[in-house]
C-alpha positions in Angstrom: -26.5 15.3 31.7 -26.0 13.8 28.2 -28.3 10.9 27.2 -25.7 9.4 24.9 -25.2 5.8 26.1 -21.7 4.7 27.0 -20.6 1.2 26.4 -20.9 -0.8 29.7 -17.4 -2.1 29.3 -16.1 1.4 29.2 -18.2 2.7 32.1 -16.8 -0.1 34.2 -13.1 0.5 33.5 -10.8 1.1 36.4 -9.0 4.5 36.4 -5.3 4.6 35.7 -3.6 6.3 38.7 -0.4 8.1 37.7 2.4 8.8 40.2 1.9 11.9 42.3 3.5 15.1 40.9 5.5 17.6 42.9 3.8 20.6 44.4 5.3 24.1 44.6 7.6 23.3 47.5 10.7 21.2 46.9 10.0 17.5 46.8 11.7 14.5 45.3 9.5 12.5 42.8 10.0 8.8 43.4 6.4 8.0 42.5 6.9 7.4 38.7 9.3 5.0 37.0 11.1 7.8 35.1 14.8 8.4 34.5 16.4 10.9 36.9 18.5 12.0 34.0 17.7 14.3 31.1 17.7 12.9 27.5 21.0 11.6 26.2 23.5 14.0 24.7 22.5 15.2 21.2 18.9 14.2 21.6 17.6 17.7 22.4 19.4 19.0 19.2 17.7 16.3 17.2 14.3 17.3 18.7 15.0 21.0 17.9 15.9 20.2 14.3 12.7 18.2 13.8 10.6 20.9 15.4 11.0 23.2 12.4 8.6 21.0 10.5 5.8 21.0 13.0 3.4 22.2 10.3 3.9 18.9 8.6 2.6 15.4 9.4 5.2 13.0 10.7 5.8 9.7 8.8 2.7 7.6 9.2 4.5 4.5 10.5 7.7 6.3 11.7 9.7 4.5 9.0 13.1 5.8 10.0 12.6 4.7 13.6 11.3 1.3 12.5 14.5 0.8 10.4 16.7 1.9 13.3 15.0 -0.5 15.8 15.1 -3.4 13.3 18.8 -2.8 12.8 19.5 -2.5 16.5 17.9 -5.9 17.2 19.1 -7.6 14.0 15.5 -8.0 12.8 13.6 -7.1 9.7 11.6 -3.8 9.6 8.4 -6.0 9.0 9.0 -7.3 12.6 8.7 -3.8 14.2 5.6 -1.8 15.1 5.9 1.6 16.9 3.4 3.7 18.9 3.0 6.4 21.4 4.6 4.5 24.3 4.5 0.8 25.0 1.1 1.1 26.7 -0.4 2.4 23.4 1.4 -0.3 21.5 -0.1 -2.9 23.9 -3.5 -1.4 23.3 -3.0 -2.0 19.6 -1.8 -5.5 20.2 -4.9 -6.4 22.2 -7.2 -4.7 19.8 -5.7 -6.9 17.0 -6.4 -10.2 18.8 -9.1 -9.9 21.5 -12.8 -8.9 21.5 -16.1 -9.6 23.0 -16.3 -13.0 24.7 -12.5 -13.5 24.6 -10.2 -13.5 27.6 -6.9 -11.9 28.4 -4.8 -13.5 31.2 -2.2 -11.6 33.2 -0.5 -11.7 36.6 -1.8 -9.5 39.4 -0.5 -7.2 40.9 1.2 -6.1 37.7 1.1 -3.1 35.4 -2.2 -1.3 36.2 -3.0 -0.6 32.5 -3.6 -4.3 31.9 -7.2 -4.5 33.1 -8.0 -1.1 31.5 -6.7 -2.1 28.1 -8.4 -5.5 28.3 -11.7 -3.9 29.2 -11.5 -1.5 26.3 -11.4 -4.4 23.9 -14.5 -5.9 25.5 -12.6 -9.0 26.5 -12.8 -10.5 30.0 -9.8 -9.9 32.3 -8.4 -13.0 34.0 -6.0 -11.8 36.8 -3.8 -14.5 38.3 -2.2 -13.9 41.7 1.5 -13.5 42.0 3.6 -16.2 43.6 6.0 -15.8 46.5 8.4 -12.8 46.8 6.5 -10.8 44.2 7.3 -13.2 41.4 5.0 -14.1 38.5 3.6 -17.6 38.9 4.0 -18.8 35.4 2.6 -22.2 36.2 -0.7 -20.7 37.5 -0.7 -18.3 34.6 -0.6 -21.2 32.1 -3.3 -23.1 34.1 -5.6 -20.0 33.8 -5.5 -20.3 30.0 -8.7 -21.8 28.5 -10.3 -22.1 25.1 -11.5 -18.5 25.2 -8.1 -17.0 26.1 -6.6 -15.0 23.2 -3.6 -13.4 25.0 -1.4 -13.7 28.0 0.6 -10.7 29.3 3.9 -11.3 31.1 5.6 -8.2 32.6 9.3 -8.7 33.3 10.7 -7.2 35.4 7.2 -7.1 37.0 5.9 -3.7 37.7 5.5 -2.9 40.6 7.1 -5.8 42.5 10.4 -6.0 40.6 11.5 -9.6 40.0 12.3 -10.8 36.4 11.1 -13.9 34.7 13.9 -16.4 34.1 14.7 -18.0 30.8 14.1 -21.6 31.8 10.7 -20.9 33.4 9.6 -18.8 30.4 10.5 -21.6 28.0 8.5 -24.1 30.2 5.6 -21.7 30.2 5.7 -21.3 26.4 5.7 -25.1 26.1 2.6 -25.3 28.3 0.4 -22.9 26.5 -1.2 -23.4 23.0 0.8 -22.2 20.1 -2.1 -20.2 18.8 -2.3 -18.1 22.0 -0.6 -14.7 21.8 2.0 -14.2 24.5 3.1 -10.6 25.2 6.4 -10.2 26.9 6.4 -6.7 28.4 10.0 -5.6 28.9 9.7 -1.9 29.6 12.5 -2.2 32.2 14.8 -4.6 30.5 17.8 -2.3 30.4 18.0 -2.4 34.2 18.0 -6.2 34.5 21.1 -7.7 36.1 19.8 -11.2 36.8 22.0 -13.4 34.5 19.2 -16.0 34.3 16.6 -13.5 33.1 14.7 -14.3 29.9 16.2 -12.9 26.7 13.1 -11.5 24.9 14.8 -11.0 21.5 16.3 -14.5 21.5 12.9 -15.9 22.5 11.3 -14.4 19.4 13.2 -16.8 17.2 11.9 -19.8 19.2 8.2 -18.8 19.6 6.2 -17.6 16.6 3.3 -16.6 18.9 5.4 -14.2 20.9 5.4 -10.4 20.8 8.0 -8.4 22.8 7.2 -4.9 24.0 10.0 -2.3 24.6 10.0 1.5 25.4 12.1 4.6 25.3 10.3 6.0 28.3 12.5 4.5 31.1 16.2 4.0 30.5 16.4 6.3 27.5 14.7 9.2 29.4 12.0 10.0 26.8 8.9 9.5 28.9 7.6 12.9 27.9 7.8 12.1 24.2 6.0 8.7 24.3 7.7 6.2 22.1 7.4 2.4 22.4 7.5 -0.6 20.1 6.5 -4.2 19.5 8.6 -6.9 18.0 7.2 -10.1 16.5 6.6 -12.2 13.4 5.6 -10.1 10.3 2.0 -11.5 10.3 1.4 -10.3 13.9 3.1 -7.0 13.3 1.0 -6.4 10.2 -2.2 -6.8 12.3 -0.9 -4.5 15.0 0.0 -1.8 12.4 -3.5 -2.1 10.9 -5.1 -0.9 14.2 -2.5 1.7 15.1 -3.6 5.3 15.2 -2.1 7.0 12.1 0.8 9.4 12.8 0.8 8.4 16.4 4.6 9.0 16.8 5.5 12.6 16.3 8.5 13.6 14.2 10.2 15.0 17.4 9.7 11.7 19.2 10.9 9.7 16.2 14.1 11.7 15.8 14.8 11.6 19.6 14.4 7.8 19.6 16.6 7.3 16.5 19.3 9.4 18.1 19.0 7.7 21.4 19.6 4.3 19.8 23.0 5.6 18.6 24.2 6.4 22.1 24.5 3.0 23.7 27.8 3.7 25.5 26.3 6.7 27.4 23.1 4.8 27.9 25.0 1.9 29.6 26.8 4.4 31.9 23.5 5.9 33.0 21.9 2.6 33.5 24.8 1.5 35.6 24.3 4.6 37.7 20.6 3.8 38.2 21.4 0.2 39.1 24.1 1.3 41.6 21.6 3.6 43.3 19.0 0.8 43.3 21.5 -1.4 45.0 22.1 1.4 47.5 18.4 1.5 48.3 18.1 -2.3 48.5 21.1 -2.6 50.8 19.9 0.3 52.9 16.5 -1.2 53.4 17.9 -4.7 54.1 20.1 -3.2 56.8 17.0 -1.7 58.3 15.3 -5.1 58.4 13.1 -4.9 55.3 12.5 -8.1 53.3 12.3 -7.1 49.6 11.4 -8.9 46.4 14.4 -9.0 44.0 14.4 -5.5 42.3 15.3 -5.8 38.6 13.7 -2.6 37.4 14.4 1.0 38.4 12.3 0.7 41.5 11.9 -1.3 44.8 8.7 -2.7 46.3 7.7 -2.5 50.0 5.0 -5.0 50.9 3.2 -2.7 53.4 -0.4 -3.9 53.1 -2.8 -1.6 54.9 0.1 0.6 56.0 0.8 1.6 52.3 -1.2 4.9 52.4 0.1 6.0 55.8 3.7 5.3 54.7 3.2 7.3 51.5 1.9 10.2 53.6 4.9 10.1 55.9 7.2 10.2 52.8 5.3 13.1 51.4 5.7 15.0 54.7 9.4 14.4 54.4 9.5 15.8 50.9 9.4 12.5 49.0 6.7 11.3 46.7 6.3 7.5 46.4 3.6 5.4 44.7 1.2 3.6 47.1 -1.1 0.8 46.0 -3.7 1.0 48.7 -3.8 -2.1 51.0 -1.0 -3.8 49.0 2.3 -2.0 49.0 4.4 0.9 47.9 6.7 1.2 44.9 9.6 3.6 45.1 11.5 4.6 42.0 15.2 5.3 41.8 15.7 9.1 41.7 18.1 11.7 42.9 20.5 10.6 45.6 19.2 13.1 48.2 15.6 11.9 47.5 16.7 8.3 48.0 18.4 9.2 51.3 15.3 11.0 52.6 13.1 8.0 51.7 15.5 5.7 53.6 15.2 7.9 56.6 11.4 7.5 56.6 11.7 3.8 55.9 13.9 3.3 58.9 11.0 4.4 61.2 8.6 1.9 59.7 10.3 -1.5 59.9 
């Protein structure tokens, strides 16, 4: 064994558990929040064109993508930072503001990378229990902020439970926390939101100087395998995030795929509408069986199964469907192919 000491904070980190992957036999993967569709038309050609320069470094800050994102959101390029997926961008955000003896507040259960990324910075994690029906309790979240808190993470729609934070409650939350506290609005699933009262992250940026919004190309755009995400915020915050970003972290292929994807909004909306329709099919099918679900606003649904979570996931696996259990808490089921969804509903009907 090596005698090289490992930082205690690193040795104590929880392990990120990815969704189960299919085995050799035919199964439907509903265990990861991926798109069931391939990349948008023309994206593969853009990737192929960029691949001829694999012997060259990509642009250090993915300047072409930064310009495209800024134009898409009607912001300035200085308000955009990109990275290898929104989880990597969040790591850079936290590195820029939090360190030893600081605190990072977040709802729990929420995105499982939050405690990991917080621990890496050396800051103390402050998880705040969710409220009723899988919703983030923003009042409790604000009350958990103290003088040592440097950042608060708000996942909307919340992964894995599904409800979205609403505009009025978010503005009340922002009014209740100090204006020198960084608030991160993690909107990885924003394209799937249909709640008309949901918070508009881009609009909120203009009202709240201490806000950073996270977005990704991994979900609705179907680029999970290329890893592209970004942060939006005031130039001073973005400058700090860029300063700690790994150089050349977005490959040229990923950059060109994301730039091309932004140009294809009509097709994106059609695909999102298809995912939302299948999500509704799942929601209505489960409700007809007697399940009581949190409001699903992402590309997944949440079953509050408690100690039955692992046995339920095992039953799904035997039926040829992979789902994502959170032991003793619940099961998240992503929107996938229609036949996979139907098989899942068959299993669910026996567990009400």
